[in-house]
C-alpha positions, 0 to 999 in steps of 0.5 A: 547895559553895562551890567550886561557887557560886564557879564559878557567879559565875565562869561567869555574870560571865566573857566569853562569845564572839559570832558573830565568836568576839571576847571581851566582858568584863563592864563595871562597869555591867553588875555593879551597881558604880562606881568612885570617880574619887578615891580608886579604891574600888568602890561598890555602883550605887544603884537607880532611886529611889536615883539622884534624889540625889547618891551618894557614896563610902563611902570618901572621901565623893566624888560618884559617877557611872557616865560623867562628865556631859556629857563630849562637848559639854564637850570639843567646847566646849573644843577649839573654844575652843582652836582658835580662840585657837591661831592668835593664839597663834602670829600674834600677838607672844609676848615684847616686848623693851625695849633701848637698841636699841629695841623688838622684838617676836617670835612663837614661830616668829620665836623658833623661827628665831632659835635655829635661827640661833644654833645653840641647835638644843636650845633651838629643838627645845623651843620649836617642839615643845612650842609648836607642834607638841604643842598642835596633836597634842593637838586634832587627836588630840581631834578624832579622837577626838570623831569616832570617837565620834560615828560609832562605831555607824554602818555605814560608819565603825569605829574600833578602841577599843584605837586610840583609847585608845592615842591617848588615853593619847597625850594625857595622857602629851603634856600633861605637856610642855605648860608646857616651853615657858613655863618656858623663856622664862620662864627665858630672861627672868629671865636676861636681866633680870638681867645688866640688859641688856634688859626682856622684857615678855609679849605678847598671844600669850603670853596666848592661848598660855596659854589654849589650854595650859589649855584643851586640859588641861580637855578631855583631862581632861573626855573620858571614854574609857570612852565609846568602849566603850560605843558599841562594845560597842552598836554591836556588839550591834546588828551582832550581832542583826542577823546572828542575825535574818539567819541565822534567816530563812535557816534558816526558808526553807532548812527549808521548801523541802523541805516545799514540794516534797514537797507539789507531789510528793504533789499530782501 
């Protein structure tokens, strides 16, 4: 009996094949389950009456939610703010150096060029990758993910959810190295000031760049990648229903054609 019951439950919740022979697996939301984002415990989904009040995890008592609330709106606002601050972060001076020879202001790009011309290729490459390339790449990927989610149910543009998820994992990976250039600049500043060669102060570009790093970090955290699969599943179900309705109309048309032909022959 237990074996038959387990097989019945497995067949109930197992993946089914749609008209395009692609697998669609049940989601936790379909099985009335909620995953805690803090401890990873699966909790039962509350009923509609109980959902009026905030539900908490049974293990760590954190607030439970199926999807991050207002994920797209928050991510879009943070991406726009980071994109606006990205320009002054690269145009305004990053450091202001005061020495016996005078005062000098350096931007991120001028620092990259300076280290490259002096043979410090590794430092130059690290500053360029972490200060210019990685923030720009994160902003471009997040913009693409927002567009992909919005256009997922469109009839013209369809983006693979696997590729979108891979791009989101890239954003999470490169986000760990966002502050490495700040560490390099702080280390060089400390070494120069210890030797009493000059005094280096942070310029307005450093403030803008720090804001860009923080905003992109919050943008990647506020984006919920499960929305990609939600919209993709909804679009697939809509296309499948439309395909089945078209197939049904074709069958009716084919079945009635011989009948009309027989009636015309009998009348003759």
